[in-house]
Structure formats: structure tokens, C-alpha cells
C-alpha positions as CSV (number, residue, x, y, z in Angstrom):
1,M,-7.0,-6.9,5.1
2,L,-4.1,-7.5,2.8
3,E,-4.6,-4.3,0.8
4,D,-4.5,-2.2,4.0
5,V,-1.0,-3.7,4.8
6,L,0.3,-2.8,1.4
7,R,-1.3,0.7,1.5
8,D,0.3,1.4,4.9
9,L,3.7,0.3,3.6
10,L,3.4,2.5,0.5
11,K,2.4,5.5,2.8
12,T,5.2,4.8,5.3
13,T,7.9,4.6,2.6
14,R,6.6,7.0,0.0
15,A,7.6,4.4,-2.6
16,S,6.1,4.1,-6.1
17,R,4.5,0.6,-5.8
18,V,3.9,-2.2,-3.4
19,T,2.9,-5.7,-4.7
20,L,2.0,-9.0,-3.2
21,R,2.7,-12.1,-5.3
22,R,1.2,-15.5,-4.3
23,D,2.2,-19.0,-5.2
24,V,-0.9,-20.1,-7.1
25,P,-0.8,-23.7,-8.1
26,G,-1.4,-24.4,-11.8
27,G,-0.9,-20.9,-13.0
28,Q,1.8,-18.4,-13.8
29,P,4.5,-18.5,-11.0
30,F,3.8,-15.9,-8.3
31,P,1.4,-13.5,-10.1
32,V,0.6,-10.2,-8.6
33,V,-2.6,-10.7,-6.6
34,E,-2.6,-7.4,-4.6
35,E,-1.1,-4.0,-5.6
36,V,-1.1,-0.4,-4.4
37,L,0.3,2.4,-6.5
38,A,1.4,6.0,-5.9
39,P,-0.4,8.5,-8.2
40,G,0.6,8.2,-11.8
41,V,2.4,4.8,-11.4
42,G,1.4,2.0,-13.8
43,S,0.2,-1.4,-12.7
44,I,2.2,-4.6,-13.3
45,R,-0.8,-6.8,-12.4
46,G,-1.1,-9.3,-15.3
47,E,2.3,-8.5,-16.7
48,S,3.6,-11.8,-18.1
49,S,6.7,-11.1,-20.2
50,V,9.1,-11.6,-17.2
51,H,10.0,-15.2,-16.4
52,L,10.0,-14.9,-12.6
53,P,11.5,-18.3,-11.7
54,S,14.8,-17.4,-13.4
55,Q,15.1,-13.9,-12.0
56,P,18.0,-13.6,-9.5
57,V,15.9,-11.7,-6.9
58,V,13.3,-14.5,-6.9
59,L,16.1,-17.1,-6.5
60,E,17.3,-15.3,-3.4
61,V,13.8,-14.8,-2.0
62,Q,13.1,-18.5,-2.4
63,R,16.1,-19.1,-0.1
64,G,14.4,-16.9,2.5
65,V,16.6,-13.8,1.9
66,Q,15.2,-10.3,1.9
67,V,16.7,-8.4,-1.1
68,V,17.4,-4.7,-0.6
69,Q,18.6,-2.8,-3.7
70,D,19.3,0.9,-3.6
71,D,20.2,0.9,-7.3
72,S,18.7,-2.1,-9.0
73,A,20.4,-1.4,-12.4
74,R,23.7,-2.1,-10.7
75,A,22.6,-5.2,-8.8
76,Y,23.1,-7.9,-11.4
77,D,24.8,-8.0,-14.8
78,D,21.9,-10.1,-16.2
79,P,20.1,-9.1,-19.4
80,A,16.9,-10.7,-18.3
81,F,17.0,-8.8,-15.0
82,L,17.6,-5.5,-16.8
83,R,14.7,-6.2,-19.1
84,M,12.5,-6.8,-16.1
85,L,13.4,-3.4,-14.6
86,E,12.1,-1.8,-17.8
87,A,9.0,-4.0,-18.0
88,Y,8.2,-2.9,-14.5
89,G,8.1,0.8,-15.5
90,G,11.7,1.8,-14.9
91,L,12.2,0.1,-11.5
92,A,15.2,1.8,-10.0
93,A,15.3,0.5,-6.4
94,Q,13.4,-2.2,-4.5
95,I,13.0,-4.2,-1.3
96,V,11.7,-7.7,-1.9
97,T,10.7,-9.7,1.2
98,P,9.8,-13.4,1.4
99,V,6.6,-14.4,3.2
100,I,7.4,-17.9,4.6
101,R,4.7,-20.1,6.1
102,D,5.2,-23.6,7.3
103,G,8.7,-23.6,5.9
104,R,7.8,-22.7,2.3
105,L,7.7,-19.5,0.2
106,E,4.0,-18.6,0.2
107,A,4.2,-15.0,-1.1
108,I,6.5,-12.3,-2.1
109,L,6.1,-8.7,-0.9
110,S,7.8,-6.1,-3.1
111,L,8.4,-2.4,-2.6
112,H,9.4,-0.6,-5.8
113,Q,10.9,2.8,-6.5
114,L,10.5,3.9,-10.1
115,G,12.7,6.4,-12.0
116,E,15.7,7.1,-9.8
117,P,17.6,4.9,-7.3
118,R,17.2,5.6,-3.6
119,A,18.9,4.7,-0.4
120,W,16.4,2.7,1.7
121,T,16.6,3.5,5.4
122,V,16.8,0.9,8.2
123,E,13.3,1.9,9.1
124,E,12.0,1.3,5.6
125,V,13.6,-2.1,5.4
126,S,12.2,-3.0,8.9
127,A,8.7,-1.7,7.7
128,A,8.9,-4.2,4.8
129,S,9.8,-7.0,7.1
130,L,6.9,-6.1,9.5
131,A,4.5,-5.9,6.6
132,A,5.6,-9.3,5.4
133,E,4.9,-10.7,8.9
134,R,1.4,-9.1,8.9
135,V,0.8,-10.6,5.5
136,R,1.9,-14.0,6.8
137,E,-0.6,-13.7,9.7
138,L,-3.4,-12.8,7.3
139,L,-2.9,-15.7,4.9
């Protein structure tokens, strides 16, 4: 079950939020379809003020690149990206992993740390990759 994969990743990393976005034809690009939250963390399900197709992280993920940011505020000098960090509750660090199936981006698995930047460990980055593979198998 997809929610179990996300819940396991949240528990393993002790992050703030894990989301799964899917490519849904005819709707908003890559809406959040699954989400698990640490206690006290707000949801971003249904958040629509961020234009995802123009976000630099999404552009990288569309090329099949896993994006690892220890300090997201320093990652890009892009006003729209910085607004997204605030819209997502003070997103400070993230791991964003593509879920590729049959050569196309089917989903995006995101691991968020709110509040303060953090240095992601090799094990946490690997856990995100393994979780994305599990998601791919379940889709």
C-alpha cells in the first residue's frame, strides 16, 4: 500500500512530511495524492498557488534526477522557488525523487524537512530511492 511506503520513509528519516505526486491527465500538474505528516505539520494536499511545471526541482526530476537539498533556501536564486518554500510551510530541506515507469515520469516522491536545514545522510537518500522503487512497483 502506498501510504505504508510513505509512512515507513517518514519514520526512517524523522522528517516533517512525505508526499507522493502523480501525473493526473487533465488536472493540475502532479497534485499531491498521498501524504504523511509528522505531528503538528500542515498538509499541502490541495495547495495550488505553486506552479509546479516551472519549479527548478520539478525540471530536474523530469530529467530523472534525484534532488537532494540540505538547505533549500540556498539552492536556487529564484523568487518563485523561494515563495514555494514558504507556501509549503517553511520547507528548509528536501529530497525529491522521480518515479519513472516505462521511460516517463509517473510520480514524484518528496521528503520535506520544515523549519531548519538538515544534512541528509547517505542512508536517508538511499531510503528515498528505495521508497521510490517500491512506489513504482505498486503503481
